[in-house]
N, C-alpha and C positions, 0 to 999 in steps of 0.2 A: 038310935043314933049313938055313936061311939065318940067320946071326946078324948083326943089324944094326937099322936103323931104316927103316920103310916108310912110304910116302905115295902118294896116287893121282896118277897122271899123267893118266888119264881114266876113264871109266866101265868100261873093260876092261882096264886096265894099272895096275901098281903099279911105283913105283920104290923099289928097296931100296938103301940105303947101307950097305954091309957094314962090319963093324967094322974091316976092314983098310983102309978109305977108298974101295974101288972101288964103282961103282954097277951095278946089274943090274936090267933091265926084265923083268917078269913079266906074261904075259897070263893072264886067268883067264875062266872062266864063272861061277864062283861064289866069292865072297869071304866068309870067316867070320872076323871080328874078335873075339877073345876078350878080356874085360875082366880081363886079369891085370895085376899091377904093371908101371908104365912103359909100358903098352900103352893100352887104353882105359879104364883104370881113372881115378880122380881123385886130385888132389894137394890138400893143404890150401891153403885161400884166405887169403891174408895181407892184412889191411886196410892201407890207406894212412895209418897213424898216424904223425905226426912223430916221429923219434927212435927208432922201433921198428927200423928197418933197421939191421943191424950190431951189434945186442945178441944175447946167447946165449939168446933166448926158446926155449920148446919149442913144437912142434906136437903133435898126438896121436902122431906117429911116435916122436919123442923121449921123450915122456912114458911110452909104453908100454915103452920100451927101458931106461929109467933104472935105476941100480942104487943110488940114494940117494933118501931121502925129505926133501924140502926142509921146514924148519921152518915157514916161510911161504910159501904158494903163492897168487899171483893169478891169476885165471882171466879172460880177455876172450872172451866167448861166452855164448850163452843157450840153445842147443839141446841135442840128445840127448848128442852126444860130450862137450861142454864140462861137462854136468851129471854125466854118469856118471863121468868122470874126476874132477871135484871131489869128488864123494861118496867115491869110492875112495881118494883121497889123504888126506881127512879122516879116514876110518876107519883109515888107516895111520898117523896121528898129525899131519898138517900142519895148520897153522891156515889156512884157506881163505877167500879172499874172491872172490866172483863179481861181475864188473862186466858189466851188461848195457845195451846201448844203448837197449833198449825194456823189455820185460818178458820173464820166463822163458817160452819155448815160444810166443812170440807168433805165430810162422808156423804152428806145428803145432796147438796146442790151448790157447788162453789160460786155460780153466778147469783144465786139468792144471798149468799153469804157476802159478796162484794157489796151488794146494794144495801144490806143491813149495816155493814160496816161504814158505808158513807152516810147513812142516815142517823146513826146512834149519836154522833156528835152534836146533832141538832137538838138532841134531847139531853146534852151534858152527859152522856154515857161514854166514858173512856174505854177504848178497845186497844189491847196490847196483843198484837199477833206475833207468832213465832216466838213466844215468851214463856218457855216451859219452866215451871216452878221447881227450883232446885232445893228449897228449904222453907219450912214454915215454923215460926215461932209465936208464942203467945206470952207478952210480957206486960203485967200491969194493966190488964184489960184491953190491950191492944195487939192485933195480929200484924205480924211482919212477914210478908211473902217475898223471898228473894227469886228474882227472874234474870233471864239474860239481858233484860232491858232495865235493870236497876229494882230497887226495893219498892214494894206497894205496902202501905200502912192502911189498916182498917179497923173499925169497931167490931165487924162481924165478917166472917168468912163463909161463903156458900160453895160447897163442892157438888158440882153436877156434871159428872164426867160419864155418864151412862148408867145402865142398869144391869144386874146379874141374875139370871133365872135361879129361882130357889128350887133346885133339883138335887142339890148334893145329898140329902138325906133320904131320898126316895128309892135309893138303891136300884136304879134303872138297869145297871148292867145285870142283875140278877134275872131281869125279865127279858134281856136280850135287846134292850133300848140304847142306841148308841147316843152319845152327846159330843159336842164339839168343845173347842179350846175354852169357850165362854160358858161351858156347862149347859148350853141350850140344846134341846132335843133336835137331832139331825133328821131332817125331812127332805123329800124330793120336790120337784117343782109344783107338784099337785098336792103339797102339804101331807104326804104320807111318810111313814117310817116303818119299813119293813121290820116285823118282829117274827121270825121264823116263818109260819104261813099266815100269819095275821098282820094287820097293820095298826098303826096309830094315826089317827086323823085329826088334824086342827080344823075346828069349826068355830063359826063365830055366832054367839047367842044373840038374841034381840037386845040384850043389855049392852052388846058390844064387848063383852068380855070373851077372852080366848078361852076355848075348852079343848081338851084332848079326849077323844072317843076311841076306846079300844076294846074289841075290834070294831071297825066301822061297818055300816050296812054295805053289801048284803050278808054279813055274817049272821048266823042263826041268833035269834033273841034269847035272852035267859028263859029258862023254863018257869021261873017265879021271880018275883020282884025282889025276894030276899037273896037271889044269887047275882044281883047286880049291885055292886059296891060303889058308893059315891064318896069320894074324898073331899070333905068340905072342912073348911076352917071357920069356926064360929067365934 
């Protein structure tokens, strides 16, 4: 097992930068890249809101690891993670305000978003729709979020506006793998991504983690287990 960061050199080789700083080139017949933390998983996407950078805002990672409940919580986001955490903190005692650039669940199912928007006030959750944040400030322990509907003040700010695939450092272009504007791997409706004469296939493991298998069956299996390279983040 090698501990370090790997990227593609070409369609048959990986360059692994070991934790000690040395580099090692590995040849492979088959590459399995597992979506584990810091490998092919995703990181919280942070919007380019003036003033946000440098403030002690939360992403879902910090929110799930916190050991205190803020008295006032402002949430920037309108999808599943944002609403789940907003409701959870409200039920734990926080005064929650959700700021949505459009409407709740506008990308997933607007009808569900309408139902949640109607239900949240019964739980004392304030929803501001069509209220894009124009500026964030952190002054004397208090967040000030400027929106089209006025200013929101909070003791803590949660930013939950989506996730970005961790593919930037994998050098996928060197292996002929295309990515979209969000850096996700481009696949067809059957979850295949053509790579010259091979494919990258997304499969679902029993643990419900997404995996990318390259090349998929019925491609020839490696001649030995040492020719199959697994990229894992420990």
